[in-house]
PyMOL CGO cylinders between C-alpha atoms (Angstrom):
from pymol import cmd
from pymol.cgo import CYLINDER

trace = [
    CYLINDER, -33.50, -19.63, -46.04, -34.81, -18.16, -49.73, 0.3, 1, 1, 1, 1, 1, 1,
    CYLINDER, -34.81, -18.16, -49.73, -32.38, -16.44, -51.63, 0.3, 1, 1, 1, 1, 1, 1,
    CYLINDER, -32.38, -16.44, -51.63, -34.22, -13.71, -53.67, 0.3, 1, 1, 1, 1, 1, 1,
    CYLINDER, -34.22, -13.71, -53.67, -33.18, -13.96, -57.92, 0.3, 1, 1, 1, 1, 1, 1,
    CYLINDER, -33.18, -13.96, -57.92, -33.68, -10.50, -59.69, 0.3, 1, 1, 1, 1, 1, 1,
    CYLINDER, -33.68, -10.50, -59.69, -35.38, -10.37, -63.32, 0.3, 1, 1, 1, 1, 1, 1,
    CYLINDER, -35.38, -10.37, -63.32, -35.49, -7.40, -65.36, 0.3, 1, 1, 1, 1, 1, 1,
    CYLINDER, -35.49, -7.40, -65.36, -38.91, -8.52, -67.35, 0.3, 1, 1, 1, 1, 1, 1,
    CYLINDER, -38.91, -8.52, -67.35, -42.31, -9.42, -66.09, 0.3, 1, 1, 1, 1, 1, 1,
    CYLINDER, -42.31, -9.42, -66.09, -41.43, -13.16, -66.16, 0.3, 1, 1, 1, 1, 1, 1,
    CYLINDER, -41.43, -13.16, -66.16, -38.48, -16.33, -66.68, 0.3, 1, 1, 1, 1, 1, 1,
    CYLINDER, -38.48, -16.33, -66.68, -39.38, -19.52, -67.82, 0.3, 1, 1, 1, 1, 1, 1,
    CYLINDER, -39.38, -19.52, -67.82, -38.11, -22.08, -65.31, 0.3, 1, 1, 1, 1, 1, 1,
    CYLINDER, -38.11, -22.08, -65.31, -35.89, -23.32, -67.74, 0.3, 1, 1, 1, 1, 1, 1,
    CYLINDER, -35.89, -23.32, -67.74, -34.48, -19.90, -68.29, 0.3, 1, 1, 1, 1, 1, 1,
    CYLINDER, -34.48, -19.90, -68.29, -34.02, -19.21, -64.41, 0.3, 1, 1, 1, 1, 1, 1,
    CYLINDER, -34.02, -19.21, -64.41, -32.13, -23.07, -63.70, 0.3, 1, 1, 1, 1, 1, 1,
    CYLINDER, -32.13, -23.07, -63.70, -29.61, -21.90, -65.73, 0.3, 1, 1, 1, 1, 1, 1,
    CYLINDER, -29.61, -21.90, -65.73, -30.04, -18.18, -64.60, 0.3, 1, 1, 1, 1, 1, 1,
    CYLINDER, -30.04, -18.18, -64.60, -28.97, -19.63, -60.69, 0.3, 1, 1, 1, 1, 1, 1,
    CYLINDER, -28.97, -19.63, -60.69, -25.91, -21.23, -62.66, 0.3, 1, 1, 1, 1, 1, 1,
    CYLINDER, -25.91, -21.23, -62.66, -26.81, -25.20, -61.16, 0.3, 1, 1, 1, 1, 1, 1,
    CYLINDER, -26.81, -25.20, -61.16, -26.76, -26.64, -64.46, 0.3, 1, 1, 1, 1, 1, 1,
    CYLINDER, -26.76, -26.64, -64.46, -24.64, -26.50, -67.65, 0.3, 1, 1, 1, 1, 1, 1,
    CYLINDER, -24.64, -26.50, -67.65, -26.26, -26.02, -70.36, 0.3, 1, 1, 1, 1, 1, 1,
    CYLINDER, -26.26, -26.02, -70.36, -30.14, -26.19, -71.84, 0.3, 1, 1, 1, 1, 1, 1,
    CYLINDER, -30.14, -26.19, -71.84, -29.73, -29.84, -71.87, 0.3, 1, 1, 1, 1, 1, 1,
    CYLINDER, -29.73, -29.84, -71.87, -28.99, -30.88, -68.72, 0.3, 1, 1, 1, 1, 1, 1,
    CYLINDER, -28.99, -30.88, -68.72, -31.85, -29.06, -66.98, 0.3, 1, 1, 1, 1, 1, 1,
    CYLINDER, -31.85, -29.06, -66.98, -34.71, -30.21, -69.61, 0.3, 1, 1, 1, 1, 1, 1,
    CYLINDER, -34.71, -30.21, -69.61, -32.85, -33.88, -68.65, 0.3, 1, 1, 1, 1, 1, 1,
    CYLINDER, -32.85, -33.88, -68.65, -33.26, -32.43, -65.33, 0.3, 1, 1, 1, 1, 1, 1,
    CYLINDER, -33.26, -32.43, -65.33, -36.90, -31.33, -64.86, 0.3, 1, 1, 1, 1, 1, 1,
    CYLINDER, -36.90, -31.33, -64.86, -38.28, -34.26, -67.00, 0.3, 1, 1, 1, 1, 1, 1,
    CYLINDER, -38.28, -34.26, -67.00, -36.59, -36.87, -64.62, 0.3, 1, 1, 1, 1, 1, 1,
    CYLINDER, -36.59, -36.87, -64.62, -36.96, -35.13, -61.55, 0.3, 1, 1, 1, 1, 1, 1,
    CYLINDER, -36.96, -35.13, -61.55, -38.78, -31.83, -61.60, 0.3, 1, 1, 1, 1, 1, 1,
    CYLINDER, -38.78, -31.83, -61.60, -39.11, -29.31, -58.94, 0.3, 1, 1, 1, 1, 1, 1,
    CYLINDER, -39.11, -29.31, -58.94, -41.61, -27.17, -57.19, 0.3, 1, 1, 1, 1, 1, 1,
    CYLINDER, -41.61, -27.17, -57.19, -43.30, -24.11, -58.15, 0.3, 1, 1, 1, 1, 1, 1,
    CYLINDER, -43.30, -24.11, -58.15, -45.21, -22.46, -55.56, 0.3, 1, 1, 1, 1, 1, 1,
    CYLINDER, -45.21, -22.46, -55.56, -45.23, -25.68, -54.01, 0.3, 1, 1, 1, 1, 1, 1,
    CYLINDER, -45.23, -25.68, -54.01, -46.51, -27.71, -56.85, 0.3, 1, 1, 1, 1, 1, 1,
    CYLINDER, -46.51, -27.71, -56.85, -44.69, -30.69, -58.64, 0.3, 1, 1, 1, 1, 1, 1,
    CYLINDER, -44.69, -30.69, -58.64, -43.41, -29.38, -61.92, 0.3, 1, 1, 1, 1, 1, 1,
    CYLINDER, -43.41, -29.38, -61.92, -42.04, -30.66, -65.36, 0.3, 1, 1, 1, 1, 1, 1,
    CYLINDER, -42.04, -30.66, -65.36, -42.13, -27.84, -67.85, 0.3, 1, 1, 1, 1, 1, 1,
    CYLINDER, -42.13, -27.84, -67.85, -39.17, -25.79, -69.07, 0.3, 1, 1, 1, 1, 1, 1,
    CYLINDER, -39.17, -25.79, -69.07, -41.77, -23.46, -70.44, 0.3, 1, 1, 1, 1, 1, 1,
    CYLINDER, -41.77, -23.46, -70.44, -43.74, -22.45, -67.01, 0.3, 1, 1, 1, 1, 1, 1,
    CYLINDER, -43.74, -22.45, -67.01, -43.49, -18.74, -66.63, 0.3, 1, 1, 1, 1, 1, 1,
    CYLINDER, -43.49, -18.74, -66.63, -42.50, -17.78, -63.29, 0.3, 1, 1, 1, 1, 1, 1,
    CYLINDER, -42.50, -17.78, -63.29, -43.14, -14.38, -61.89, 0.3, 1, 1, 1, 1, 1, 1,
    CYLINDER, -43.14, -14.38, -61.89, -42.14, -11.96, -59.32, 0.3, 1, 1, 1, 1, 1, 1,
    CYLINDER, -42.14, -11.96, -59.32, -42.61, -13.78, -56.41, 0.3, 1, 1, 1, 1, 1, 1,
    CYLINDER, -42.61, -13.78, -56.41, -43.04, -17.20, -56.97, 0.3, 1, 1, 1, 1, 1, 1,
    CYLINDER, -43.04, -17.20, -56.97, -41.54, -19.75, -54.96, 0.3, 1, 1, 1, 1, 1, 1,
    CYLINDER, -41.54, -19.75, -54.96, -39.06, -22.48, -56.36, 0.3, 1, 1, 1, 1, 1, 1,
    CYLINDER, -39.06, -22.48, -56.36, -37.38, -25.51, -54.49, 0.3, 1, 1, 1, 1, 1, 1,
    CYLINDER, -37.38, -25.51, -54.49, -34.84, -27.92, -56.33, 0.3, 1, 1, 1, 1, 1, 1,
    CYLINDER, -34.84, -27.92, -56.33, -34.09, -30.88, -54.04, 0.3, 1, 1, 1, 1, 1, 1,
    CYLINDER, -34.09, -30.88, -54.04, -30.61, -30.82, -52.40, 0.3, 1, 1, 1, 1, 1, 1,
    CYLINDER, -30.61, -30.82, -52.40, -30.20, -27.73, -54.06, 0.3, 1, 1, 1, 1, 1, 1,
    CYLINDER, -30.20, -27.73, -54.06, -32.18, -25.06, -52.32, 0.3, 1, 1, 1, 1, 1, 1,
    CYLINDER, -32.18, -25.06, -52.32, -35.61, -22.66, -52.40, 0.3, 1, 1, 1, 1, 1, 1,
    CYLINDER, -35.61, -22.66, -52.40, -35.33, -19.48, -54.57, 0.3, 1, 1, 1, 1, 1, 1,
    CYLINDER, -35.33, -19.48, -54.57, -37.84, -16.46, -55.34, 0.3, 1, 1, 1, 1, 1, 1,
    CYLINDER, -37.84, -16.46, -55.34, -38.23, -14.88, -58.00, 0.3, 1, 1, 1, 1, 1, 1,
    CYLINDER, -38.23, -14.88, -58.00, -37.05, -11.11, -57.33, 0.3, 1, 1, 1, 1, 1, 1,
    CYLINDER, -37.05, -11.11, -57.33, -38.30, -8.44, -59.48, 0.3, 1, 1, 1, 1, 1, 1,
]
cmd.load_cgo(trace, "trace")
């Protein structure tokens, strides 16, 4: 099951998105998590906090779930 996370802007960075879904407590934790583990964005492994996510992008986080960027 995919959970839709709505944004009110044209795009959101991956780091901001992970903080928005409230699975990590701080930006430093997000940075470390992405550097060590990474996430799948539209099926591709991503480690950059600044990766821009647009509506309909799919973010898969291991052991957490799958999220769709909504508008």
